C-alpha positions as CSV (number, residue, x, y, z in Angstrom):
1,M,83.1,126.5,101.4
2,P,84.7,123.3,102.1
3,E,88.5,123.1,101.5
4,E,89.9,119.9,99.7
5,R,93.1,118.4,101.6
6,R,96.0,118.6,98.8
7,A,98.2,115.9,97.9
8,D,102.1,116.4,97.6
9,V,103.1,115.4,94.7
10,S,106.4,116.7,94.1
11,Q,106.4,115.7,90.2
12,E,103.8,118.2,89.3
13,K,104.3,121.9,89.8
14,G,101.8,123.0,93.0
15,P,99.9,120.2,94.7
16,L,96.7,118.8,93.6
17,P,93.6,118.3,95.5
18,E,93.5,114.7,97.1
19,A,91.1,113.6,95.5
20,T,91.9,114.9,92.0
21,Y,95.4,113.1,92.2
22,I,93.4,110.2,93.5
23,E,91.4,110.3,90.7
24,L,94.1,110.9,88.3
25,V,96.0,107.9,89.0
26,A,93.4,106.0,89.2
27,S,93.0,106.6,85.4
28,L,96.2,104.9,84.6
29,F,94.5,101.3,85.5
30,S,91.8,101.7,82.6
31,T,94.6,100.9,80.0
32,L,94.5,96.9,80.4
33,L,93.6,96.4,76.8
34,P,96.2,98.9,75.2
35,T,99.1,97.2,77.7
36,V,98.1,93.8,76.4
37,I,98.2,94.7,72.5
38,M,101.7,96.6,73.3
39,T,102.8,93.5,75.1
40,V,101.9,91.1,72.4
41,S,103.3,93.7,69.3
42,F,106.7,94.1,71.1
43,A,107.3,90.3,71.8
44,G,106.2,89.6,67.9
45,I,107.8,92.3,66.3
46,G,111.1,92.1,68.5
47,L,110.9,88.2,67.4
48,L,111.0,88.7,63.8
49,V,113.0,91.9,64.0
50,A,115.9,89.8,66.0
51,R,115.5,87.2,63.4
52,D,115.7,89.1,60.6
53,A,119.1,90.8,61.7
54,Q,120.5,87.3,63.1
55,D,121.3,89.5,65.9
56,R,121.6,87.7,69.5
57,G,121.7,91.4,71.5
58,L,118.6,92.0,69.8
59,L,116.7,88.8,70.9
60,A,117.9,89.1,74.4
61,I,116.4,92.8,74.5
62,T,113.4,91.2,73.3
63,I,113.1,89.3,76.4
64,I,114.3,91.6,78.6
65,G,111.5,93.8,76.8
66,S,108.9,91.2,77.0
67,M,109.5,90.5,80.3
68,A,109.2,94.0,81.3
69,A,105.9,94.4,79.6
70,L,104.4,91.4,81.9
71,C,105.8,93.0,84.7
72,R,103.7,96.0,83.7
73,L,100.8,93.9,83.0
74,A,101.0,92.1,86.3
75,V,100.8,95.4,87.8
76,L,97.8,96.6,86.2
77,L,96.5,93.4,87.1
78,L,97.2,93.2,90.4
79,H,95.8,97.0,91.4
80,R,93.3,97.6,88.9
81,G,90.4,96.3,90.6
82,R,91.5,98.3,94.1
83,A,92.0,101.3,92.0
84,A,88.4,101.7,90.6
85,E,86.9,101.6,94.2
86,D,85.7,104.7,95.4
87,S,87.2,104.4,98.9
88,L,90.9,104.3,97.1
89,T,93.1,106.4,99.6
90,L,96.2,108.7,99.0
91,A,98.4,106.3,100.3
92,D,97.2,103.5,98.0
93,A,97.3,105.9,95.4
94,R,100.8,107.0,96.1
95,R,101.6,103.3,96.1
96,F,100.3,102.1,93.1
97,E,101.6,105.0,91.1
98,R,105.1,104.4,92.4
99,R,105.0,100.5,90.8
100,Y,103.3,101.4,87.7
101,A,105.9,104.2,86.7
102,V,108.6,102.0,87.7
103,A,107.6,99.2,85.2
104,Y,106.4,101.2,82.6
105,L,109.6,103.5,82.5
106,A,112.0,100.1,82.7
107,F,109.8,99.1,79.5
108,A,110.1,102.3,77.9
109,L,114.1,102.0,78.2
110,V,114.0,98.8,76.7
111,L,111.8,99.4,73.6
112,G,114.1,102.8,73.4
113,T,117.2,100.3,73.2
114,F,115.4,97.9,71.0
115,G,114.4,100.4,68.7
116,A,117.9,102.2,68.4
117,R,119.7,98.8,67.8
118,G,116.9,97.8,65.3
119,F,118.2,100.5,63.3
120,L,121.5,100.1,63.4
121,V,121.6,96.0,62.4
122,A,118.7,95.1,60.9
123,S,117.2,95.7,57.4
124,P,115.3,98.4,56.0
125,S,112.3,96.3,55.7
126,A,112.7,95.7,59.5
127,H,112.5,99.5,60.4
128,M,109.3,100.0,59.4
129,L,108.2,97.5,61.6
130,I,110.1,99.4,64.8
131,V,108.9,102.8,63.4
132,G,105.3,101.3,63.5
133,L,106.0,99.6,67.2
134,L,107.4,103.4,68.3
135,F,104.4,105.3,66.6
136,G,101.8,102.5,68.1
137,Y,103.7,102.9,71.5
138,G,103.8,106.9,71.4
139,A,99.7,107.1,70.5
140,G,99.2,104.5,73.9
141,V,101.0,106.6,76.0
142,A,99.4,110.2,74.8
143,A,96.0,108.2,75.2
144,G,96.4,106.3,78.3
145,L,99.3,108.3,80.4
146,S,98.7,111.8,79.8
147,L,97.2,112.4,82.8
148,R,100.3,111.5,84.9
149,P,103.0,113.5,82.9
150,W,105.9,112.8,85.1
151,I,105.5,109.2,84.0
152,S,104.2,109.5,80.5
153,V,106.6,112.2,79.2
154,P,109.7,110.3,80.3
155,S,108.4,107.0,78.7
156,I,107.8,108.4,75.3
157,L,111.4,110.1,75.4
158,L,113.1,107.1,76.4
159,A,111.3,105.2,73.7
160,I,111.5,107.1,70.9
161,V,114.5,109.5,71.4
162,P,116.9,107.0,70.6
163,T,115.7,105.8,67.8
164,A,115.4,109.3,66.2
165,I,119.2,110.3,66.8
166,V,120.4,107.1,64.9
167,A,117.8,107.5,62.1
168,L,119.3,111.3,62.0
169,C,122.9,109.6,62.1
170,Y,122.3,108.1,58.7
171,A,123.6,109.6,55.3
172,D,120.6,108.5,53.7
173,L,117.8,111.6,53.5
174,I,115.0,109.3,53.7
175,Y,116.3,108.1,57.1
176,R,117.1,111.8,58.1
177,A,113.4,112.7,57.7
178,A,112.3,109.8,59.2
179,G,114.2,110.9,62.3
180,I,113.2,114.5,62.1
181,L,109.6,113.2,61.7
182,L,109.8,110.9,65.0
183,A,111.2,114.2,66.9
184,L,108.4,116.5,65.6
185,F,106.1,114.1,66.4
186,L,107.1,113.7,69.8
187,G,107.5,117.4,70.3
188,G,103.9,117.7,69.5
189,G,102.7,114.7,71.5
190,V,104.9,115.7,74.8
191,Q,103.3,119.5,74.6
192,S,99.5,118.0,73.8
193,M,100.1,115.3,76.7
194,I,101.4,118.1,79.3
195,S,98.4,120.7,78.0
196,R,95.7,117.8,78.2
197,Y,96.8,117.4,82.0
198,H,96.3,120.8,82.7
199,S,92.5,121.1,81.4
200,T,91.7,117.5,82.6
201,A,92.9,118.2,85.8
202,R,91.1,121.4,86.0
203,Q,88.1,119.8,85.2
204,V,88.3,116.6,87.7
205,T,88.8,119.7,90.3
206,M,86.2,121.7,89.5
207,R,83.6,118.5,89.2
208,R,84.6,117.1,92.7
209,L,84.4,120.6,94.3
210,F,81.1,121.2,92.8
211,G,80.5,117.4,94.0
212,T,81.6,118.3,97.6
213,L,79.4,121.4,97.6
214,A,76.3,119.4,96.5
215,R,77.0,117.0,99.6
216,S,77.6,119.7,102.5
217,D,76.3,121.9,104.4
218,H,77.6,125.7,103.1
219,L,77.7,126.7,107.1
220,T,79.3,123.8,109.0
221,N,80.6,121.7,105.9
222,L,78.9,118.9,107.9
223,P,77.1,116.4,105.2
224,N,73.8,117.6,104.4
225,R,70.6,115.4,103.7
226,L,72.2,113.9,100.1
227,S,75.4,113.0,101.6
228,L,73.8,111.6,105.1
229,R,71.6,108.9,102.7
230,E,74.7,108.0,100.8
231,R,77.1,107.5,103.3
232,F,74.9,105.7,105.3
233,E,74.0,103.4,102.6
234,E,78.1,103.0,102.4
235,V,77.8,102.0,105.8
236,V,75.1,99.5,105.3
237,R,76.9,97.9,101.9
238,S,80.1,97.6,103.4
239,D,78.9,95.3,106.5
240,G,76.0,93.6,104.6
241,G,73.6,95.2,107.3
242,Q,74.8,93.2,109.8
243,E,76.3,95.8,112.4
244,M,74.1,97.6,114.9
245,I,73.4,101.4,113.6
246,A,72.5,104.0,116.0
247,V,70.5,107.2,114.3
248,H,70.5,110.1,117.0
249,C,67.9,113.4,116.1
250,L,69.4,116.6,118.1
251,D,67.4,119.7,118.3
252,L,69.0,122.5,120.2
253,D,67.7,123.9,123.4
254,R,67.5,127.8,123.7
255,F,69.0,128.2,120.3
256,K,66.2,131.2,118.9
257,P,67.2,133.4,121.8
258,V,70.5,133.6,120.8
259,N,69.5,134.7,117.2
260,D,67.2,137.1,118.8
261,R,69.6,138.5,121.6
262,Y,72.9,138.4,119.4
263,G,72.1,138.3,115.9
264,H,72.1,135.8,112.9
265,P,76.1,135.9,112.5
266,A,76.4,135.0,116.2
267,G,73.7,132.1,116.0
268,D,75.7,130.9,112.6
269,A,79.3,131.1,114.8
270,L,77.0,129.4,116.9
271,L,76.2,125.9,115.1
272,K,79.7,125.8,113.8
273,A,80.9,125.5,117.5
274,V,78.4,122.8,117.8
275,S,79.4,121.0,114.6
276,D,83.2,121.2,115.6
277,R,82.5,119.8,119.1
278,L,80.2,117.2,117.4
279,Q,82.8,115.5,115.1
280,G,85.3,115.7,117.8
281,L,83.2,113.2,119.6
282,L,82.8,111.0,116.8
283,R,84.7,108.1,115.8
284,R,86.2,107.2,112.1
285,R,83.0,105.6,111.0
286,D,80.9,107.6,112.5
287,F,79.1,110.9,110.8
288,A,77.3,113.9,111.4
289,A,75.2,115.5,109.5
290,R,73.3,119.0,109.3
291,L,69.7,119.0,108.0
292,G,68.9,122.9,108.4
293,G,68.5,125.3,111.3
294,D,69.5,123.5,114.9
295,E,69.0,119.8,113.9
296,F,71.6,117.8,113.4
297,V,71.7,113.9,113.0
298,V,74.4,111.9,114.2
299,V,75.0,108.1,112.8
300,Q,77.0,105.5,114.9
301,T,78.3,102.7,114.1
302,N,79.2,98.8,114.9
303,L,78.1,98.9,117.9
304,A,78.4,96.0,120.3
305,H,75.6,96.5,122.3
306,A,72.5,99.1,122.9
307,D,74.1,100.8,125.7
308,E,76.6,102.4,123.3
309,A,73.8,104.7,122.2
310,E,73.1,106.2,125.2
311,M,76.3,106.8,126.5
312,L,77.5,108.2,122.9
313,A,74.0,110.6,123.4
314,R,75.5,111.3,126.7
315,R,78.5,112.5,125.7
316,I,77.2,114.6,123.0
317,A,74.9,116.6,125.6
318,R,77.5,117.0,128.1
319,A,79.6,118.8,125.1
320,I,76.9,120.6,123.8
321,I,76.3,122.3,127.2
322,Q,79.6,123.8,127.6
323,P,79.8,127.6,127.4
324,Y,80.7,128.9,123.7
325,A,82.5,132.2,123.9
326,I,80.7,133.6,120.5
327,E,82.0,137.7,119.5
328,G,82.5,138.5,123.4
329,H,79.8,136.8,124.5
330,E,79.7,133.7,126.9
331,I,76.3,131.5,125.6
332,V,75.3,128.4,127.0
333,I,73.0,126.0,125.0
334,G,71.4,122.9,125.5
335,T,70.2,120.0,123.2
336,S,67.6,117.3,123.2
337,I,68.0,113.8,121.8
338,G,66.0,111.2,120.7
339,Y,67.5,108.0,118.8
340,A,66.8,105.0,117.8
341,L,68.5,101.3,116.6
342,S,68.5,99.5,113.5
343,S,67.7,96.5,115.9
344,T,64.3,97.9,116.3
345,G,63.2,98.5,112.6
346,G,66.0,97.5,110.4
347,S,69.2,99.4,108.7
348,D,66.7,101.6,107.2
349,L,67.6,105.5,107.3
350,D,64.2,106.6,106.6
351,R,62.7,104.7,109.5
352,L,65.5,105.2,112.1
353,M,65.5,109.0,111.6
354,T,61.6,108.7,111.8
355,Q,61.7,106.9,114.9
356,A,64.8,108.9,116.3
357,D,62.3,111.9,115.5
358,Q,59.6,110.9,117.4
359,A,61.5,109.9,120.4
360,L,63.0,113.7,120.3
361,C,59.7,115.4,119.8
362,A,58.2,112.8,122.5
363,I,61.1,114.2,124.7
364,K,60.8,117.8,124.3
365,R,56.9,117.5,125.3
366,V,58.1,116.9,128.6
367,G,60.6,119.1,129.2
368,G,63.6,118.1,126.8
369,G,66.5,115.5,127.4
370,I,67.5,112.1,125.8
371,A,65.6,109.2,124.8
372,P,65.5,105.9,123.1
373,Y,62.5,105.5,120.3
374,R,60.3,102.4,121.9
375,D,56.9,101.4,120.3
376,A,53.9,103.3,121.1
377,L,55.6,104.6,124.3
378,P,53.2,106.3,126.5
379,E,53.7,109.9,127.7
380,D,54.0,109.0,131.1
381,E,56.5,106.6,130.9
382,M,58.6,109.0,128.5
383,R,58.2,111.5,131.2
384,R,59.8,109.1,133.6
385,S,62.1,107.9,131.6
386,A,63.6,111.4,130.8
387,K,64.3,111.9,134.3
388,P,67.5,110.4,134.9
389,R,68.8,111.2,131.2
390,R,68.2,114.8,131.9
391,I,71.3,116.6,130.3
392,G,71.4,120.0,129.2
393,G,67.6,120.5,129.3
394,S,65.7,123.3,129.1
395,T,67.1,124.7,132.2
396,G,69.4,128.2,132.4
397,A,69.4,130.7,129.8
398,A,71.8,132.3,127.0
399,A,74.2,134.4,128.8
């Protein structure tokens, strides 16, 4: 089963899987409309309450809070496009989350100060506006931020607790009831947000795990056919189909005798070892996939010239022919490789794999080795071209 890397997120109990953490952070940046509504509502209600109370302190708090709300909006607008991309990295997610948290907590602090002072100096009718604003803010936090509790819980406490405390200090029973009501809803909201966070984190983790399993070879953890196509199309989209791509089809030589002589567990261990060697040879954007049995595909991207494809094929053959220590036995196998370049048929995976497979079949018919795809290549020419590329062919035996 493939292992997911885990993000070291100290704010939660135990680290989240990296992909889950990234998705939860990305959810923060889908709150544009509620943020706009809160920005406009705070500025409008702040000005009304400050005018009602004729209090310069409230006016100053409203101005500061409006600036903080605009900062929140700016962070959202600046990062929401990148946060929505599938390629969002862990480092970017952490950076975006920190910026979001700073802006959000700053606004919550100002909102809490505004509510408390408004209850002290404004009229009872203005208090209704303040309570409505706080309830609206609490609902927005619960709906949009609950998946990041280290931001949502402090934010809602900073915004509502000061006003609840001031209301409880009134001698009037109605105000005390309002303070109790704020505290009760606050407690229920916090518990609900934490519960939703844990539930959603589990669901996202399981969904991503099942998605990974569906796209990975269960034995080697390499991409399978489905993931091979997805990753290939992603490469083509990223460069507009302009870069040269090579597709290598590999078939292991002398693999069946390993299964026959040492058993399938040894064969499975050998396939894992081969996949490890393949991955160790590839650059960051290149990738290997297992199609089944002893068949592998390597996609080589961003080639500067066609010779790079043969150079990689030779490195692969040299790596695979090195002896393997499997269950106390030294095993030697080889590989035959056929490859095709996008310049010979366009960046179409099916066509490139068909061409590479044709080159592979042709080279195996003449004894194995390495061969490029060539249109209508005669077998005698294939035989001549195979000789200088004969690396890890059919000579030798499993030891």
